[in-house]
C-alpha positions as CSV (number, residue, x, y, z in Angstrom):
1,M,0.0,0.0,0.0
2,R,1.4,3.4,-1.0
3,K,1.5,5.9,1.9
4,I,1.6,9.7,2.2
5,T,3.8,11.3,4.7
6,L,1.9,14.0,6.7
7,N,3.4,17.3,7.7
8,N,4.4,15.9,11.1
9,G,6.1,12.8,9.7
10,V,3.3,10.4,10.3
11,E,2.6,8.0,7.4
12,M,-0.9,7.4,6.2
13,P,-2.2,5.0,3.5
14,I,-3.3,6.9,0.4
15,L,-6.3,4.6,0.0
16,G,-8.7,3.8,2.9
17,Y,-12.2,2.7,3.6
18,G,-14.9,5.2,4.5
19,V,-18.0,4.3,6.6
20,Y,-20.2,7.4,5.9
21,Q,-23.8,6.2,5.7
22,V,-22.9,2.7,6.8
23,T,-25.5,1.8,9.4
24,P,-24.4,1.0,12.9
25,E,-25.8,-2.5,12.4
26,E,-23.7,-3.1,9.3
27,C,-20.6,-1.2,10.2
28,E,-18.7,-4.0,12.1
29,R,-19.2,-6.5,9.2
30,C,-18.3,-3.9,6.5
31,V,-15.1,-2.9,8.3
32,L,-14.1,-6.5,8.9
33,D,-14.6,-7.2,5.2
34,A,-12.5,-4.1,4.3
35,I,-9.7,-5.1,6.6
36,H,-9.7,-8.7,5.2
37,V,-9.6,-7.3,1.6
38,G,-6.4,-5.3,2.6
39,Y,-7.6,-1.9,3.7
40,R,-5.6,-0.6,6.7
41,S,-7.1,3.0,6.9
42,I,-10.6,3.4,8.2
43,D,-12.5,6.7,8.2
44,T,-15.4,7.3,10.6
45,A,-16.9,10.3,12.5
46,Q,-18.9,11.0,15.6
47,A,-21.8,12.1,13.5
48,Y,-21.9,8.8,11.6
49,Q,-22.9,7.0,14.8
50,N,-20.9,4.0,13.9
51,E,-17.6,4.5,15.8
52,E,-18.5,1.5,18.0
53,G,-18.8,-0.8,14.9
54,V,-15.4,0.3,13.8
55,G,-14.0,-0.3,17.3
56,N,-15.5,-3.8,17.4
57,A,-14.1,-4.7,14.0
58,I,-10.6,-3.5,15.0
59,L,-10.6,-5.9,17.9
60,K,-12.0,-8.8,16.0
61,S,-9.9,-8.4,12.8
62,G,-6.8,-10.0,14.2
63,V,-4.7,-7.2,12.7
64,S,-2.3,-5.4,15.1
65,R,-3.5,-1.9,16.1
66,N,-0.3,-0.4,14.9
67,E,-0.9,-1.7,11.4
68,L,-4.2,0.2,11.2
69,F,-4.8,3.9,10.7
70,I,-8.1,5.2,12.2
71,T,-9.6,8.6,11.4
72,T,-12.6,10.2,13.2
73,K,-14.0,13.7,13.4
74,V,-15.4,16.0,16.1
75,W,-19.0,17.1,15.3
76,I,-20.4,20.6,15.6
77,S,-22.5,19.7,18.8
78,N,-19.1,18.9,20.5
79,A,-17.5,22.2,19.4
80,G,-15.5,24.2,22.0
81,E,-12.5,23.3,24.0
82,E,-14.2,21.5,26.9
83,K,-16.9,19.7,25.0
84,A,-14.5,18.6,22.4
85,K,-12.1,17.3,25.0
86,I,-14.9,15.1,26.5
87,S,-16.0,14.0,23.0
88,I,-12.5,12.8,22.1
89,E,-12.4,10.6,25.2
90,E,-15.8,9.2,24.1
91,S,-14.5,8.5,20.7
92,L,-11.5,6.7,22.1
93,R,-13.9,4.6,24.2
94,K,-16.2,3.8,21.3
95,L,-13.3,2.9,19.0
96,R,-11.8,0.8,21.8
97,T,-8.3,2.2,21.3
98,D,-5.7,4.1,23.2
99,Y,-5.1,6.5,20.4
100,I,-6.6,8.0,17.2
101,D,-4.4,8.2,14.2
102,L,-6.1,11.2,12.6
103,L,-8.6,13.5,14.3
104,L,-10.4,16.2,12.2
105,I,-12.9,19.0,12.9
106,H,-15.9,17.8,10.9
107,Q,-17.4,21.2,9.9
108,P,-16.2,24.8,10.1
109,F,-19.0,25.9,12.4
110,G,-19.4,26.5,16.2
111,D,-16.4,27.2,18.3
112,Y,-14.0,25.3,16.1
113,Y,-11.0,27.2,17.4
114,G,-11.7,25.8,20.8
115,T,-12.2,22.4,19.3
116,Y,-8.8,22.7,17.6
117,R,-7.1,23.6,20.9
118,A,-8.6,20.5,22.5
119,M,-7.2,18.5,19.6
120,E,-3.8,20.1,19.9
121,Q,-3.8,19.1,23.6
122,A,-4.8,15.5,22.8
123,Y,-2.0,15.4,20.2
124,K,0.5,16.6,22.8
125,E,-0.8,13.9,25.3
126,G,-0.3,11.1,22.7
127,K,-4.0,10.4,22.3
128,V,-3.9,11.5,18.7
129,R,-1.1,11.1,16.1
130,A,-2.2,13.8,13.7
131,I,-4.9,16.5,13.5
132,G,-6.6,18.4,10.8
133,V,-9.9,19.8,9.5
134,S,-12.7,18.8,7.1
135,N,-14.8,21.0,4.8
136,F,-12.7,24.1,5.2
137,Y,-12.7,26.4,2.2
138,P,-9.4,28.2,1.4
139,D,-10.2,31.3,3.4
140,R,-11.0,29.3,6.6
141,L,-8.1,26.9,6.1
142,I,-5.7,29.9,5.9
143,D,-7.2,31.6,8.9
144,M,-6.9,28.4,11.0
145,A,-3.4,27.5,9.8
146,E,-2.2,31.0,10.6
147,H,-3.7,31.0,14.1
148,C,-3.0,27.5,15.4
149,N,0.1,26.0,16.9
150,I,0.0,22.7,15.0
151,K,-0.7,23.1,11.3
152,P,-3.5,21.0,10.0
153,A,-2.1,17.8,8.5
154,I,-5.3,17.1,6.5
155,N,-8.3,18.9,5.0
156,Q,-11.0,16.4,4.0
157,V,-13.2,17.9,1.4
158,E,-15.5,16.9,-1.5
159,T,-13.0,15.9,-4.2
160,H,-13.8,14.0,-7.4
161,V,-13.3,14.4,-11.2
162,F,-16.1,17.0,-11.4
163,N,-14.8,19.1,-8.4
164,Q,-11.0,18.6,-8.4
165,Q,-10.1,21.2,-5.7
166,I,-7.2,22.6,-7.7
167,K,-7.2,26.0,-6.0
168,L,-7.6,24.6,-2.5
169,Q,-4.8,22.0,-3.0
170,D,-2.5,24.8,-4.2
171,V,-3.3,26.9,-1.1
172,M,-2.8,23.9,1.2
173,T,0.6,23.3,-0.2
174,T,1.8,26.4,1.8
175,Y,1.2,24.5,5.0
176,D,2.0,21.0,3.6
177,T,-1.6,20.1,4.4
178,K,-2.8,17.1,2.3
179,V,-6.2,16.9,0.6
180,M,-8.3,13.9,1.7
181,S,-11.2,13.2,-0.6
182,W,-14.8,12.5,0.5
183,G,-17.2,11.5,-2.2
184,P,-14.5,10.3,-4.8
185,F,-17.3,8.9,-6.9
186,A,-19.5,12.0,-6.5
187,E,-22.1,9.6,-5.1
188,G,-23.0,8.8,-8.7
189,R,-24.1,12.3,-9.5
190,N,-23.7,13.9,-13.0
191,D,-23.9,10.4,-14.5
192,F,-20.5,9.7,-13.0
193,F,-20.5,5.9,-13.7
194,S,-21.5,6.5,-17.3
195,N,-19.0,9.2,-18.1
196,D,-17.5,8.6,-21.6
197,V,-14.1,10.0,-20.8
198,L,-13.6,7.7,-17.8
199,K,-15.0,4.7,-19.6
200,I,-12.8,5.1,-22.6
201,I,-9.7,5.5,-20.4
202,G,-10.7,2.6,-18.3
203,N,-11.1,0.3,-21.4
204,Q,-7.4,0.9,-22.2
205,Y,-6.3,-0.6,-18.9
206,G,-9.1,-3.1,-18.3
207,K,-10.3,-0.9,-15.4
208,S,-13.7,0.4,-14.3
209,V,-14.8,4.0,-14.2
210,A,-14.5,3.9,-10.4
211,Q,-10.9,2.6,-10.6
212,V,-9.9,5.3,-13.1
213,A,-11.4,8.0,-10.9
214,L,-9.6,6.8,-7.8
215,R,-6.3,6.4,-9.7
216,F,-6.7,10.0,-11.0
217,L,-6.9,11.3,-7.4
218,I,-4.1,9.1,-6.2
219,Q,-1.7,10.3,-8.9
220,R,-2.5,13.9,-7.6
221,N,-1.4,12.7,-4.1
222,I,-4.9,13.0,-2.8
223,I,-6.0,10.5,-0.1
224,V,-9.2,8.6,-1.0
225,I,-11.6,6.7,1.2
226,P,-14.2,5.1,-1.1
227,K,-17.2,3.4,0.6
228,S,-19.1,0.3,-0.3
229,T,-21.0,-2.3,1.7
230,H,-20.2,-5.0,-0.9
231,K,-17.0,-7.0,-0.5
232,E,-16.5,-7.4,-4.2
233,R,-16.7,-3.7,-4.8
234,M,-14.3,-3.1,-1.9
235,K,-11.8,-5.4,-3.8
236,E,-12.3,-3.5,-7.0
237,N,-11.7,-0.1,-5.3
238,F,-8.6,-1.5,-3.7
239,D,-7.2,-2.8,-7.0
240,V,-5.8,0.5,-8.3
241,F,-2.0,0.1,-7.9
242,D,-1.2,-2.1,-10.9
243,F,-1.6,0.6,-13.5
244,A,-0.9,4.3,-14.1
245,L,-2.7,6.9,-16.0
246,S,-0.7,8.6,-18.8
247,A,-0.1,12.4,-18.9
248,K,-2.8,12.6,-21.6
249,D,-5.2,10.6,-19.5
250,M,-4.7,13.0,-16.6
251,E,-5.2,16.0,-18.9
252,D,-8.4,14.6,-20.4
253,I,-9.8,13.9,-16.9
254,A,-8.7,17.4,-15.7
255,K,-11.1,18.8,-18.3
256,L,-14.1,17.3,-16.5
257,D,-13.6,19.7,-13.6
258,L,-16.6,21.9,-13.0
259,G,-14.9,23.8,-10.2
260,Q,-17.9,23.6,-7.9
261,S,-19.7,21.3,-5.5
262,L,-22.3,18.8,-6.7
263,F,-23.8,18.7,-3.3
264,F,-24.0,22.0,-1.3
265,S,-22.2,25.1,-0.3
266,H,-21.0,25.9,3.2
267,Q,-21.6,29.5,2.3
268,D,-25.3,28.9,1.7
269,P,-27.3,30.2,4.8
270,E,-29.9,27.5,4.5
271,F,-27.4,24.8,4.4
272,V,-25.6,26.3,7.4
273,K,-28.9,26.3,9.3
274,F,-29.5,22.7,8.3
275,L,-26.1,21.6,9.7
276,L,-26.6,23.5,12.9
277,N,-30.0,22.1,13.5
278,Y,-28.7,18.6,12.6
279,S,-25.9,19.0,15.1
280,R,-28.3,19.4,18.0
281,N,-29.3,15.8,17.5
282,K,-25.8,14.4,17.3
């Protein structure tokens, strides 16, 4: 498995397994399947309500904890230094581990500066190996990076062939902050799996649209965490290291970039209200 070195020297697999929208009931089985396929990086979050399933799978997998890389995220309802501190302890308990490999602020709302201070403290205490943010646009990423003691190692954002995050990745380079993609398949939007460019390129290598899309991001040094509840699809998503896209392939895929979200905007007042209301139940 190829790894990326984060800005504090910690190594992280460039390909992992995400459990967003995996039900608590299914999560343990799915994570066990993913680990058996070969995944060693698992991405969860407090808001997903399946950290316990991840923790159970870690213990039952038979794989040493130091071979696994576990990511979770602090939700808005736990924002602020004191609440975040308590929530980190709760995540450690649910994940049944002594440390979290990567801890992120899930959304740029609430007292996220207080949250980050709690994360920095957890990092110093050895409870967390790396810290970062998620869904931070360039302006908020810069503001955070310029006012914190530990530069964010990761910014997890919507990144796929239709929203390639070129500007954000360029800004993040200043702080050696790595892009981590959520939604690498755009959740099938914009006829993703029927895209002619991706299909034609895939046919050259005997690869699927999904595999081409993942390979495109990996060759841009973007960390990916595709999700599937089906073991065969997990295997397909994992099988992306035996081919390389040519410079022309990369150029052709780059032209698919629409430069905007296919989902929502964190600058949309109604969406912000939705997140804040949602957070009260998490």
